[in-house]
LUMZA-707236 format. One record per residue: residue number from 1; residue in one letter; x, y, z of N, C-alpha, C, O in turn. Coordinates in steps of 0.001 Angstrom, whole numbers, padded with zeros to 6 digits, always signed. Atoms other than C-alpha are relative to their C-alpha. Layout:
// LUMZA-707236
NUM,A,X,Y,Z,X,Y,Z,X,Y,Z,X,Y,Z;
...
//
This chain:
// LUMZA-707236
1,M,-000396,+001277,-000628,+040196,+058967,-199816,+000444,-000695,-001476,-000192,-000658,-002529;
2,A,-000696,+000889,+001111,+042495,+056807,-202164,+000212,-001324,+000514,-000089,-001590,+001678;
3,G,-000281,+001348,-000379,+043442,+053358,-201984,+001068,-000607,-000959,+001377,+000010,-001978;
4,I,-000922,+000834,+000862,+046008,+050706,-203494,-000522,-001605,+000101,-000748,-002144,+001184;
5,V,+000357,+001467,+000156,+045002,+047082,-204615,+001407,-000634,+000031,+002297,-000259,-000733;
6,F,-001533,+000699,+000199,+048089,+044879,-203967,-000261,-001528,-000193,-001009,-002183,+000534;
7,L,+000004,+001210,+000588,+048597,+041595,-205919,+001248,-000499,+000224,+002246,+000203,+000390;
8,R,-001186,+000939,-000271,+051003,+038881,-205413,+000388,-000363,-001361,-000492,-000852,-002069;
9,T,-000585,+000409,+001371,+053379,+038298,-208725,+001084,-001020,+000098,+002121,-000763,+000709;
10,A,-001109,+000946,+000326,+055400,+035370,-209439,+001085,+000428,-000934,+002274,+000204,-000703;
11,Q,-000853,-000783,+001113,+056873,+037239,-212609,+000254,+001322,+000286,+000092,+002056,-000689;
12,F,-000276,-001331,-000350,+057747,+040438,-210957,+000480,+000849,-001128,-000228,+001789,-001489;
13,E,-000692,-000942,+000955,+060115,+041973,-213662,-001011,-000060,-001246,-001256,+001033,-001756;
14,A,+000672,+000018,+001107,+057802,+040752,-216582,-001464,+000388,+000123,-002123,+000688,-000873;
15,V,+001234,-000635,-000191,+054565,+041766,-214951,-000045,+001605,-000022,-000980,+002306,-000407;
16,R,-000061,-001604,-000365,+055873,+045398,-214080,+000570,+000400,-001302,+000214,+001553,-001547;
17,E,-000130,-000610,+001402,+057285,+045937,-217677,-001133,-000274,-000806,-001338,+000606,-001642;
18,F,+001151,+000147,+000800,+054138,+044494,-219294,-000964,+001269,+000554,-001178,+002163,-000264;
19,Y,+000779,-001088,-000279,+051950,+046948,-217452,+000557,+001366,-000052,-000244,+002293,+000067;
20,I,-000461,-001205,+000248,+054332,+049807,-217925,-000082,+000238,-001667,-000814,+001069,-002204;
21,R,-000106,-000146,+001193,+055260,+049286,-221471,-001273,-000343,-001027,-001566,+000401,-001963;
22,R,+001168,+000352,+000805,+052230,+047569,-223045,-001426,+000476,+000286,-002264,+000664,-000596;
23,V,+001404,-000644,-000251,+049177,+048886,-221064,+000328,+001466,+000359,-000629,+002228,+000499;
24,G,+000164,-001556,-000351,+050604,+052385,-220189,+000059,+000614,+001223,+000088,+001838,+001355;
25,M,-000037,-000496,-001233,+050726,+052433,-216522,+001443,+000715,+000302,+002448,+000386,-000329;
26,V,-001065,-000412,-000451,+053248,+054425,-214893,+000481,-000274,+001715,-000295,-000403,+002662;
27,V,-000448,+000106,-001254,+055341,+054016,-211894,-000258,+001172,+000954,+000101,+002329,+000738;
28,W,+000311,-000997,-000957,+053998,+055682,-208723,+000833,-000148,+001144,+001266,+000845,+001729;
29,L,-001143,+000091,-000973,+056241,+054246,-206226,+000303,-001200,+000090,-000502,-002121,-000048;
30,E,-000708,+001330,-000094,+058793,+051559,-205730,+000489,-000361,+001462,+001044,+000498,+002148;
31,Q,-000393,+000480,-001442,+059482,+049563,-202408,+000660,-001072,-000287,+000663,-001457,-001456;
32,P,-000475,+001131,-000039,+061357,+046606,-201603,-000982,-001057,-000635,-002096,-001231,-000139;
33,E,+000836,+001079,+000429,+059929,+043832,-203669,-001442,+000250,-000507,-002293,-000536,-000922;
34,I,+001558,-000466,+000694,+056922,+045971,-204694,+000140,+001096,-000754,+000846,+002043,-000408;
35,T,+000304,-001214,+001108,+056101,+048237,-207635,-001413,+000287,+000181,-002220,-000642,+000195;
36,I,+001412,-000744,-000253,+052876,+050581,-207050,-000031,+000756,-001630,+000696,+001694,-001956;
37,L,-000026,-000654,+001083,+051870,+051341,-210631,-001361,+000975,+000018,-002214,+000830,+000894;
38,R,+001225,-000783,+000038,+049176,+054021,-211616,-000881,-000063,-001365,-000232,-000495,-002318;
39,H,+000456,-000083,+001116,+046740,+054321,-214329,-001513,+000721,+000249,-002501,+000075,+000596;
40,G,+000982,-000680,-000413,+044252,+057294,-213929,-000004,+000029,+001556,+000949,+000282,+002293;
41,N,+000207,+000299,-001586,+042926,+056751,-210491,+000116,-001103,+000699,-000179,-001225,+001888;
42,M,-000188,+001150,-000494,+043767,+053462,-210192,+001441,-000404,+000421,+002330,-000364,-000430;
43,L,-001230,+000477,-000392,+046720,+052178,-208057,+000080,-001445,+000220,-000728,-001999,+000966;
44,V,-000165,+001407,-000159,+047892,+048682,-208282,+001318,-000371,+000375,+002213,-000021,-000394;
45,G,-001236,+000330,-000554,+050790,+047271,-206212,+000164,-001258,-000317,-000645,-002075,+000122;
46,F,-000564,+001382,+000001,+052711,+044166,-207446,+000881,-000267,+001018,+001727,+000599,+001241;
47,H,-000790,+000371,-000923,+054383,+042292,-204673,+000782,-001382,-000337,+000177,-002448,-000446;
48,R,-000552,+001264,+000442,+056938,+039754,-205587,-000019,-001258,+001133,+000645,-001284,+002169;
49,Q,+000123,+001067,-000909,+055810,+036342,-204049,+000341,-001258,-000979,+000732,-001062,-002129;
50,P,-000101,+001216,+000663,+056084,+032621,-205177,-001161,-000173,-000757,-001078,-000480,-001946;
51,T,+001178,+000369,+000713,+052522,+032266,-206010,-000899,+001204,-000303,-001100,+001951,+000655;
52,P,+000678,-001291,+000219,+050378,+035071,-207681,-001386,-000252,+000298,-001964,-001327,+000461;
53,D,+001538,-000328,-000133,+047052,+036256,-207211,-000561,-000073,-001409,-000290,+000777,-002257;
54,R,+000699,-000093,+001186,+044958,+035176,-210041,-001561,+000084,-000100,-002220,+000055,-001139;
55,D,+001424,+000121,-000130,+041543,+035242,-208812,-000639,+001577,+000099,-001366,+002056,+000970;
56,V,+000293,-001463,-000193,+041128,+038856,-209668,-000407,+000710,-001627,-000254,+000026,-002639;
57,L,+000415,-000308,+001581,+039988,+040742,-212918,+000470,+001624,+000162,-000275,+002407,+000752;
58,L,-000423,-001552,+000319,+041841,+044246,-213499,-000629,+000633,-001104,-000361,+000160,-002208;
59,T,+000615,-000664,+000948,+039726,+046624,-215493,+000550,+001239,-000468,+000656,+002076,+000428;
60,F,-000223,-001182,+000166,+040938,+049465,-217428,-001113,+000626,-001021,-001632,+000118,-002015;
61,F,+001143,-000628,+001032,+038512,+051930,-218915,+000399,+001186,-000521,+001061,+001931,+000202;
62,Y,-000382,-001004,+000565,+038981,+054500,-221296,-001374,+000769,-000506,-002472,+000229,-000644;
63,P,+001140,-000972,+000324,+036794,+057657,-222376,-000514,-000249,-001638,-001588,+000156,-002083;
64,H,+000570,+000334,+001723,+036472,+056511,-226308,-000022,-001347,-000331,+000789,-002064,+000253;
65,R,-000271,+001312,+000405,+035864,+053281,-227969,+000856,-000058,-000725,+001352,-001178,-000594;
66,A,-001163,-000121,+000766,+038500,+054012,-230344,+001272,-000457,+000926,+002069,-001253,+000429;
67,D,-001028,+000149,-001026,+040991,+053836,-227200,-000035,-001542,+000033,+001041,-002096,-000194;
68,V,+000282,+001378,-000234,+039617,+050154,-226689,+000729,-000728,-001204,+001554,-001633,-001078;
69,D,-000649,+000833,+001114,+040585,+049098,-230096,+001333,+000313,-000296,+002046,-000519,-000857;
70,G,-001429,-000037,+000063,+043868,+050841,-230061,+000786,-001169,+001040,+001821,-001778,+000768;
71,M,-000763,+000951,-000963,+044621,+048610,-226830,-000003,-001343,-000386,+000904,-002113,-000071;
72,Y,+000154,+001405,+000754,+043305,+045478,-228763,+001016,-000249,-000701,+001609,-001314,-000529;
73,R,-000776,+000170,+001019,+045598,+046129,-231581,+001409,-000225,+000808,+002102,-001228,+000640;
74,Q,-001203,+000336,-000926,+048553,+046659,-228925,+000444,-001199,+000570,+001587,-001647,+000667;
75,L,-000216,+001366,-000772,+047653,+043445,-227061,-000631,-001071,-000583,-001084,-002018,+000060;
76,A,+000719,+001384,+000767,+046253,+041114,-229726,+000482,-001244,+000572,-000287,-002169,+000835;
77,D,-000613,+001251,-000144,+048886,+038560,-228764,-000361,-000365,+001415,-000074,-001522,+001723;
78,V,+000280,+000622,-001292,+047724,+038251,-225212,-001797,+000108,+000278,-002298,-000156,+001371;
79,A,+001299,-000171,-000401,+043852,+038953,-225712,-000684,-001427,-000089,-000270,-002348,-000793;
80,T,+000667,+001175,+000061,+041538,+036318,-225149,-001408,-000003,-000546,-002079,-001035,-000565;
81,S,+001093,-000335,+000737,+038579,+037852,-226892,+000306,+001227,-001025,+001347,+001884,-001018;
82,T,-000075,-001394,+000782,+037915,+040650,-229540,-000874,+000824,+000735,-001488,+000406,+001717;
83,P,+000592,-001151,-000505,+036359,+043852,-228757,-001480,-000272,-000551,-001709,-000496,-001740;
84,V,+001425,+000025,+000278,+032477,+043601,-228587,-000711,+000814,+000942,-000308,+001160,+002053;
85,E,+001220,-000729,-000996,+029344,+045445,-227248,-000532,-001067,+000852,-000977,-002131,+000423;
86,N,+000813,+000684,-001009,+028074,+044052,-224115,-001499,+000551,+000306,-001573,+001266,+001306;
87,P,+001350,-000890,-000404,+024283,+045313,-223969,-000362,-000166,+001226,-000998,+000766,+001719;
88,R,+000344,+000103,-001399,+023822,+043997,-220595,+000377,+001324,+000955,-000346,+002094,+001587;
89,Y,-000721,-000938,-000762,+026306,+046188,-219046,+000010,+001471,-000786,+000136,+002522,-000158;
90,R,-000331,-001102,+000724,+026503,+048711,-221952,+001230,+000525,+000131,+001448,+001600,+000689;
91,I,-001452,-000111,+000128,+030065,+048601,-222468,+000430,-000537,-001298,-000316,-001204,-002016;
92,Y,-000628,+000509,+001374,+032394,+047870,-225442,+001368,-000276,+000914,+001895,+000456,+001752;
93,H,-001336,+000763,-000754,+035485,+045482,-224252,+000475,-001004,-000539,-000031,-001498,-001547;
94,F,-000470,+001251,+000320,+037556,+042726,-224486,+001162,-000136,+001220,+001653,+000726,+001948;
95,F,-000654,+000609,-001229,+039610,+040454,-222133,+001277,-000487,-000616,+001461,-000740,-001806;
96,G,-001542,+000718,+000364,+043307,+039155,-222096,+000524,-000305,+001183,-000087,-000189,+002246;
97,T,-000708,+000488,-001365,+045727,+037946,-219669,+001489,+000425,+000014,+002179,+000566,-000995;
98,D,-001245,-000811,-000242,+048878,+039376,-218082,+001201,-001184,+000231,+000850,-002354,+000387;
99,P,-001101,+000969,-000129,+052344,+037525,-217712,-000096,-001157,+001005,+000460,-002236,+000794;
100,D,+000324,+000878,-001140,+051162,+035765,-214408,-001417,-000710,-000170,-001946,-001362,+000730;
101,G,+001161,+000838,+000293,+048011,+034431,-216187,-001610,+000819,+000700,-002773,+000417,+000646;
102,R,+001107,-000570,-000318,+045869,+037044,-214565,-000998,+000683,-000907,-000507,+001248,-001884;
103,R,+000931,-000453,+000880,+042606,+038232,-216204,+000101,+001669,-000152,+000268,+002331,+000872;
104,I,-000251,-001438,+000119,+042871,+041895,-217572,-001505,+000300,-000964,-002088,-000585,-001591;
105,E,+001304,-000224,+000901,+039623,+043884,-219367,+000414,+001113,-000342,+001140,+001724,+000442;
106,F,-000018,-001488,+000732,+039758,+046973,-221525,-001363,+000372,-000525,-001934,-000196,-001456;
107,Q,+001536,-000299,+000250,+036392,+048683,-221586,-000221,+001499,-000245,+000494,+002382,+000227;
108,H,+000802,-001540,+000027,+034394,+051898,-222579,-001321,-000252,+000208,-001957,-001172,-000307;
109,F,+001486,-000371,-000220,+031126,+052939,-221298,-000807,+000508,-001203,-000622,+001608,-001722;
110,L,+000821,-000584,+000887,+028559,+053105,-223795,-001202,+000949,+000584,-002254,+001080,-000042;
111,H,+001121,-000997,-000788,+026404,+055503,-221556,+000912,+000924,+000918,+001976,+000508,+001377;
112,P,-000613,-000838,-000801,+027440,+058561,-219597,+000324,-000581,+001537,-000504,-001290,+002109;
113,V,-000501,+000300,-001352,+029353,+057989,-216181,+000388,+001114,+000912,+000890,+002156,+000491;
114,P,-000478,-001365,-000869,+029974,+060224,-213131,+001402,+000318,-000160,+002108,-000600,-000577;
115,P,-001275,-000363,+000158,+033195,+062008,-213206,+000741,-000594,+001035,-000004,-000897,+001967;
116,I,-000921,+000629,-000799,+036148,+060475,-211154,+001167,+000974,+000174,+001332,+001838,-000687;
117,G,-001086,-001016,-000297,+039200,+062390,-209660,+001203,-000727,-000778,+001104,-001928,-001030;
118,D,-001399,+000486,+000712,+042628,+061709,-211427,+000881,-000413,+000837,+002054,-000323,+000475;
119,G,-000877,+000317,-001551,+044173,+060570,-208067,+001355,+000256,-000289,+002209,+000124,+000588;
//
């Protein structure tokens, strides 16, 4: 089974370009006023609307700690924290914001996790 999370976005073009060019998502499907992007097995649809959804956290996880460091170097201008270990959740991560002010997180699990499909 697969699914898509849809989020309203007020800055449609800027958000679309941010996730494609800076985060590395790829276009999965285009529809009128909607772009659905893919990152691994995650599908996120951005729907052009006057008021964006901001009460959400989009988390991108990576197989290696160095991948998180690379994303931090790439996104330092929008980062709201530096990469740190979180012992409670056993992750290495940092937070940032997208052009709509939505919170985003980039993380690596510091412990084995079950495999997932590549959707």
